[in-house]
BALO-836439 format. One record per residue (C-alpha): residue number from 1; z, y, x; residue in one letter. Coordinates in steps of 0.1 Angstrom, whole numbers, plus 5000, padded with zeros to 4 digits. Example, Ala and Ser with C-alpha at 12.3 -4.5 7.8 and 13.67 -1.06 7.14 Angstrom:
// BALO-836439
<rec pos="1" pz="5078" py="4955" px="5123" code="A"/>
<rec pos="2" pz="5071" py="4989" px="5137" code="S"/>
//
This chain:
// BALO-836439
<rec pos="1" pz="5142" py="4860" px="5082" code="M"/>
<rec pos="2" pz="5147" py="4854" px="5118" code="V"/>
<rec pos="3" pz="5109" py="4850" px="5125" code="T"/>
<rec pos="4" pz="5101" py="4881" px="5104" code="L"/>
<rec pos="5" pz="5126" py="4902" px="5125" code="R"/>
<rec pos="6" pz="5109" py="4889" px="5155" code="C"/>
<rec pos="7" pz="5075" py="4898" px="5144" code="E"/>
<rec pos="8" pz="5087" py="4933" px="5134" code="R"/>
<rec pos="9" pz="5101" py="4937" px="5169" code="K"/>
<rec pos="10" pz="5070" py="4926" px="5187" code="K"/>
<rec pos="11" pz="5050" py="4950" px="5164" code="E"/>
<rec pos="12" pz="5072" py="4980" px="5174" code="W"/>
<rec pos="13" pz="5073" py="4970" px="5210" code="R"/>
<rec pos="14" pz="5034" py="4967" px="5211" code="N"/>
<rec pos="15" pz="5030" py="5000" px="5193" code="M"/>
<rec pos="16" pz="5056" py="5019" px="5217" code="R"/>
<rec pos="17" pz="5039" py="5004" px="5247" code="Q"/>
<rec pos="18" pz="5004" py="5015" px="5236" code="K"/>
<rec pos="19" pz="5010" py="5047" px="5219" code="A"/>
<rec pos="20" pz="5020" py="5081" px="5230" code="S"/>
<rec pos="21" pz="5056" py="5093" px="5219" code="I"/>
<rec pos="22" pz="5040" py="5114" px="5191" code="G"/>
<rec pos="23" pz="5020" py="5086" px="5176" code="E"/>
<rec pos="24" pz="5050" py="5062" px="5178" code="Y"/>
<rec pos="25" pz="5073" py="5085" px="5160" code="L"/>
<rec pos="26" pz="5046" py="5091" px="5134" code="A"/>
<rec pos="27" pz="5041" py="5054" px="5131" code="F"/>
<rec pos="28" pz="5081" py="5052" px="5124" code="L"/>
<rec pos="29" pz="5080" py="5079" px="5099" code="S"/>
<rec pos="30" pz="5053" py="5060" px="5079" code="I"/>
<rec pos="31" pz="5069" py="5026" px="5084" code="K"/>
<rec pos="32" pz="5101" py="5040" px="5070" code="Y"/>
<rec pos="33" pz="5088" py="5064" px="5045" code="E"/>
<rec pos="34" pz="5104" py="5094" px="5057" code="V"/>
<rec pos="35" pz="5087" py="5130" px="5060" code="N"/>
<rec pos="36" pz="5074" py="5131" px="5095" code="P"/>
<rec pos="37" pz="5084" py="5167" px="5101" code="E"/>
<rec pos="38" pz="5119" py="5161" px="5088" code="K"/>
<rec pos="39" pz="5121" py="5132" px="5111" code="F"/>
<rec pos="40" pz="5112" py="5153" px="5141" code="L"/>
<rec pos="41" pz="5137" py="5179" px="5131" code="Y"/>
<rec pos="42" pz="5163" py="5152" px="5127" code="A"/>
<rec pos="43" pz="5157" py="5141" px="5162" code="L"/>
<rec pos="44" pz="5161" py="5176" px="5175" code="R"/>
<rec pos="45" pz="5194" py="5179" px="5156" code="S"/>
<rec pos="46" pz="5206" py="5145" px="5171" code="A"/>
<rec pos="47" pz="5199" py="5159" px="5206" code="E"/>
<rec pos="48" pz="5221" py="5190" px="5198" code="E"/>
<rec pos="49" pz="5249" py="5173" px="5177" code="H"/>
<rec pos="50" pz="5247" py="5138" px="5190" code="K"/>
<rec pos="51" pz="5240" py="5123" px="5154" code="K"/>
<rec pos="52" pz="5219" py="5132" px="5125" code="S"/>
<rec pos="53" pz="5203" py="5115" px="5095" code="R"/>
<rec pos="54" pz="5169" py="5116" px="5080" code="C"/>
<rec pos="55" pz="5168" py="5100" px="5045" code="A"/>
<rec pos="56" pz="5181" py="5063" px="5050" code="K"/>
<rec pos="57" pz="5177" py="5065" px="5088" code="L"/>
<rec pos="58" pz="5206" py="5074" px="5113" code="S"/>
<rec pos="59" pz="5198" py="5088" px="5145" code="I"/>
<rec pos="60" pz="5220" py="5088" px="5178" code="Q"/>
<rec pos="61" pz="5212" py="5106" px="5209" code="F"/>
<rec pos="62" pz="5224" py="5082" px="5237" code="R"/>
<rec pos="63" pz="5221" py="5104" px="5267" code="G"/>
<rec pos="64" pz="5197" py="5117" px="5292" code="K"/>
<rec pos="65" pz="5181" py="5100" px="5323" code="I"/>
<rec pos="66" pz="5162" py="5126" px="5345" code="K"/>
<rec pos="67" pz="5140" py="5143" px="5319" code="N"/>
<rec pos="68" pz="5141" py="5114" px="5294" code="K"/>
<rec pos="69" pz="5161" py="5117" px="5263" code="L"/>
<rec pos="70" pz="5173" py="5084" px="5249" code="I"/>
<rec pos="71" pz="5175" py="5078" px="5211" code="F"/>
<rec pos="72" pz="5187" py="5050" px="5190" code="L"/>
<rec pos="73" pz="5174" py="5048" px="5152" code="I"/>
<rec pos="74" pz="5192" py="5027" px="5128" code="M"/>
<rec pos="75" pz="5188" py="5018" px="5090" code="K"/>
<rec pos="76" pz="5222" py="5009" px="5077" code="G"/>
<rec pos="77" pz="5235" py="4983" px="5103" code="S"/>
<rec pos="78" pz="5202" py="4972" px="5116" code="E"/>
<rec pos="79" pz="5187" py="4987" px="5149" code="V"/>
<rec pos="80" pz="5150" py="4995" px="5142" code="I"/>
<rec pos="81" pz="5141" py="5015" px="5173" code="A"/>
<rec pos="82" pz="5156" py="5027" px="5207" code="Q"/>
<rec pos="83" pz="5133" py="5046" px="5230" code="F"/>
<rec pos="84" pz="5131" py="5074" px="5257" code="P"/>
<rec pos="85" pz="5113" py="5105" px="5250" code="M"/>
<rec pos="86" pz="5101" py="5134" px="5272" code="D"/>
<rec pos="87" pz="5125" py="5165" px="5268" code="E"/>
<rec pos="88" pz="5095" py="5187" px="5269" code="E"/>
<rec pos="89" pz="5080" py="5170" px="5238" code="F"/>
<rec pos="90" pz="5110" py="5173" px="5218" code="L"/>
<rec pos="91" pz="5118" py="5208" px="5225" code="L"/>
<rec pos="92" pz="5082" py="5220" px="5222" code="N"/>
<rec pos="93" pz="5083" py="5237" px="5186" code="K"/>
<rec pos="94" pz="5045" py="5236" px="5183" code="S"/>
<rec pos="95" pz="5046" py="5197" px="5181" code="N"/>
<rec pos="96" pz="5042" py="5183" px="5147" code="Q"/>
<rec pos="97" pz="5041" py="5146" px="5138" code="L"/>
<rec pos="98" pz="5014" py="5149" px="5111" code="R"/>
<rec pos="99" pz="4990" py="5157" px="5138" code="N"/>
<rec pos="100" pz="4994" py="5122" px="5152" code="F"/>
<rec pos="101" pz="4990" py="5103" px="5118" code="I"/>
<rec pos="102" pz="4952" py="5105" px="5120" code="E"/>
<rec pos="103" pz="4949" py="5083" px="5150" code="T"/>
<rec pos="104" pz="4929" py="5050" px="5150" code="D"/>
<rec pos="105" pz="4961" py="5029" px="5153" code="R"/>
<rec pos="106" pz="4978" py="5046" px="5125" code="I"/>
<rec pos="107" pz="4947" py="5043" px="5103" code="R"/>
<rec pos="108" pz="4944" py="5006" px="5111" code="R"/>
<rec pos="109" pz="4982" py="5000" px="5102" code="Y"/>
<rec pos="110" pz="4978" py="5021" px="5070" code="L"/>
<rec pos="111" pz="4946" py="5000" px="5061" code="A"/>
<rec pos="112" pz="4966" py="4969" px="5067" code="K"/>
<rec pos="113" pz="4995" py="4981" px="5046" code="K"/>
<rec pos="114" pz="4970" py="4988" px="5017" code="A"/>
<rec pos="115" pz="4955" py="4954" px="5019" code="R"/>
<rec pos="116" pz="4988" py="4936" px="5017" code="T"/>
<rec pos="117" pz="5005" py="4959" px="4992" code="A"/>
<rec pos="118" pz="5011" py="4948" px="4958" code="T"/>
<rec pos="119" pz="5010" py="4966" px="4925" code="A"/>
<rec pos="120" pz="5022" py="4958" px="4891" code="N"/>
<rec pos="121" pz="5005" py="4987" px="4872" code="S"/>
<rec pos="122" pz="4970" py="5001" px="4871" code="I"/>
<rec pos="123" pz="4979" py="5035" px="4883" code="K"/>
<rec pos="124" pz="4992" py="5022" px="4916" code="D"/>
<rec pos="125" pz="4960" py="5002" px="4924" code="L"/>
<rec pos="126" pz="4942" py="5015" px="4955" code="R"/>
<rec pos="127" pz="4910" py="5004" px="4970" code="T"/>
<rec pos="128" pz="4914" py="4976" px="4993" code="G"/>
<rec pos="129" pz="4946" py="4960" px="4978" code="M"/>
<rec pos="130" pz="4949" py="4923" px="4975" code="S"/>
<rec pos="131" pz="4975" py="4902" px="4959" code="H"/>
<rec pos="132" pz="4974" py="4923" px="4927" code="V"/>
<rec pos="133" pz="4993" py="4910" px="4898" code="S"/>
<rec pos="134" pz="4996" py="4928" px="4864" code="L"/>
<rec pos="135" pz="4996" py="4925" px="4826" code="K"/>
<rec pos="136" pz="4969" py="4943" px="4807" code="A"/>
<rec pos="137" pz="4952" py="4943" px="4773" code="K"/>
<rec pos="138" pz="4914" py="4938" px="4772" code="I"/>
<rec pos="139" pz="4898" py="4966" px="4754" code="L"/>
<rec pos="140" pz="4862" py="4956" px="4755" code="E"/>
<rec pos="141" pz="4840" py="4932" px="4774" code="V"/>
<rec pos="142" pz="4802" py="4940" px="4782" code="T"/>
<rec pos="143" pz="4774" py="4917" px="4775" code="Q"/>
<rec pos="144" pz="4768" py="4893" px="4806" code="P"/>
<rec pos="145" pz="4740" py="4898" px="4827" code="K"/>
<rec pos="146" pz="4723" py="4875" px="4853" code="H"/>
<rec pos="147" pz="4727" py="4887" px="4890" code="V"/>
<rec pos="148" pz="4719" py="4872" px="4925" code="V"/>
<rec pos="149" pz="4751" py="4871" px="4946" code="T"/>
<rec pos="150" pz="4751" py="4880" px="4983" code="R"/>
<rec pos="151" pz="4749" py="4842" px="4989" code="Y"/>
<rec pos="152" pz="4716" py="4839" px="4971" code="G"/>
<rec pos="153" pz="4732" py="4822" px="4940" code="N"/>
<rec pos="154" pz="4722" py="4831" px="4904" code="L"/>
<rec pos="155" pz="4755" py="4839" px="4883" code="A"/>
<rec pos="156" pz="4765" py="4857" px="4851" code="S"/>
<rec pos="157" pz="4785" py="4888" px="4854" code="L"/>
<rec pos="158" pz="4803" py="4907" px="4827" code="A"/>
<rec pos="159" pz="4828" py="4936" px="4831" code="K"/>
<rec pos="160" pz="4860" py="4940" px="4810" code="A"/>
<rec pos="161" pz="4878" py="4972" px="4805" code="L"/>
<rec pos="162" pz="4915" py="4965" px="4808" code="I"/>
<rec pos="163" pz="4945" py="4988" px="4803" code="A"/>
<rec pos="164" pz="4982" py="4990" px="4806" code="D"/>
<rec pos="165" pz="5006" py="5018" px="4798" code="E"/>
<rec pos="166" pz="4995" py="5035" px="4829" code="T"/>
<rec pos="167" pz="4957" py="5037" px="4828" code="G"/>
<rec pos="168" pz="4924" py="5017" px="4826" code="K"/>
<rec pos="169" pz="4902" py="4999" px="4852" code="I"/>
<rec pos="170" pz="4872" py="4975" px="4849" code="K"/>
<rec pos="171" pz="4877" py="4939" px="4858" code="L"/>
<rec pos="172" pz="4849" py="4917" px="4869" code="C"/>
<rec pos="173" pz="4842" py="4885" px="4851" code="L"/>
<rec pos="174" pz="4821" py="4857" px="4866" code="W"/>
<rec pos="175" pz="4806" py="4827" px="4848" code="N"/>
<rec pos="176" pz="4831" py="4807" px="4829" code="E"/>
<rec pos="177" pz="4856" py="4835" px="4832" code="Q"/>
<rec pos="178" pz="4836" py="4856" px="4808" code="I"/>
<rec pos="179" pz="4841" py="4831" px="4779" code="D"/>
<rec pos="180" pz="4878" py="4828" px="4785" code="S"/>
<rec pos="181" pz="4889" py="4862" px="4772" code="V"/>
<rec pos="182" pz="4877" py="4886" px="4744" code="A"/>
<rec pos="183" pz="4886" py="4920" px="4734" code="A"/>
<rec pos="184" pz="4920" py="4925" px="4720" code="G"/>
<rec pos="185" pz="4935" py="4897" px="4743" code="D"/>
<rec pos="186" pz="4965" py="4904" px="4766" code="T"/>
<rec pos="187" pz="4961" py="4889" px="4799" code="V"/>
<rec pos="188" pz="4982" py="4880" px="4830" code="Q"/>
<rec pos="189" pz="4963" py="4887" px="4862" code="I"/>
<rec pos="190" pz="4974" py="4872" px="4894" code="E"/>
<rec pos="191" pz="4962" py="4874" px="4930" code="N"/>
<rec pos="192" pz="4934" py="4899" px="4922" code="A"/>
<rec pos="193" pz="4918" py="4924" px="4947" code="R"/>
<rec pos="194" pz="4907" py="4960" px="4943" code="T"/>
<rec pos="195" pz="4874" py="4972" px="4953" code="S"/>
<rec pos="196" pz="4850" py="5002" px="4947" code="A"/>
<rec pos="197" pz="4814" py="5001" px="4932" code="F"/>
<rec pos="198" pz="4794" py="5033" px="4932" code="R"/>
<rec pos="199" pz="4827" py="5053" px="4936" code="G"/>
<rec pos="200" pz="4846" py="5036" px="4908" code="E"/>
<rec pos="201" pz="4877" py="5013" px="4913" code="R"/>
<rec pos="202" pz="4874" py="4977" px="4899" code="Q"/>
<rec pos="203" pz="4894" py="4945" px="4900" code="L"/>
<rec pos="204" pz="4880" py="4911" px="4909" code="S"/>
<rec pos="205" pz="4897" py="4878" px="4910" code="L"/>
<rec pos="206" pz="4878" py="4859" px="4939" code="G"/>
<rec pos="207" pz="4886" py="4825" px="4946" code="K"/>
<rec pos="208" pz="4924" py="4828" px="4945" code="K"/>
<rec pos="209" pz="4929" py="4850" px="4915" code="G"/>
<rec pos="210" pz="4938" py="4836" px="4881" code="T"/>
<rec pos="211" pz="4934" py="4852" px="4847" code="L"/>
<rec pos="212" pz="4955" py="4838" px="4817" code="N"/>
<rec pos="213" pz="4959" py="4850" px="4781" code="N"/>
<rec pos="214" pz="4995" py="4858" px="4771" code="I"/>
<rec pos="215" pz="5013" py="4874" px="4742" code="E"/>
<rec pos="216" pz="5026" py="4908" px="4747" code="L"/>
<rec pos="217" pz="5044" py="4933" px="4725" code="E"/>
<rec pos="218" pz="5020" py="4958" px="4707" code="P"/>
<rec pos="219" pz="5039" py="4989" px="4720" code="E"/>
<rec pos="220" pz="5030" py="4980" px="4757" code="M"/>
<rec pos="221" pz="4997" py="4998" px="4751" code="I"/>
<rec pos="222" pz="4999" py="5034" px="4739" code="P"/>
<rec pos="223" pz="4977" py="5044" px="4709" code="T"/>
<rec pos="224" pz="4956" py="5068" px="4728" code="D"/>
<rec pos="225" pz="4947" py="5039" px="4753" code="L"/>
<rec pos="226" pz="4938" py="5014" px="4724" code="Q"/>
<rec pos="227" pz="4902" py="5009" px="4714" code="Q"/>
<rec pos="228" pz="4890" py="4991" px="4683" code="R"/>
<rec pos="229" pz="4867" py="4962" px="4686" code="R"/>
<rec pos="230" pz="4832" py="4969" px="4674" code="P"/>
<rec pos="231" pz="4828" py="4966" px="4637" code="G"/>
<rec pos="232" pz="4864" py="4974" px="4629" code="N"/>
//
């Protein structure tokens, strides 16, 4: 826990040192999942009333040094940021934090967050996610075909259409994975990753992913997502 807090403080410190105040505030709003414009309004309110709140964040105005306004941001009892801000930036009503969210630093942070995010349902999957774990039912499996991988190896590839109560997605099956499952099976997928092929999302297991058959209650898959096996 101590190590994690140190890493967070280092991350915030690096962002604050390198970014403009607008970009830094936009980063904080994304980090703590608060509306950026409401966050900026709460800072203005704190400057006027000494204190304010924005969702789970409490904001304190600590005073003014020359033309710099000092703010303290807390989440519960934890201090998450303390920084000076130019008075001119805060009082300029034309400034909007959403204008700073499209910067390269913010994009890199969001991309990193997406890669490390976890998802437990198909509807929550986004391209670039890793460590995906979910339970799903296999609706159908395509016939295997032989392909040459990017490493020049010959391999067998099939795609399984899987579903849970939130949606459907295709799962890539390679070599021995193909024979380990069949339509109608319910599987537990661990450490998969999401990618896009020809504009369509798909899951793959990679080297660290696992796929295991499990028993699951029939009502997990709604009737409109179920498909019968060929010949039934």
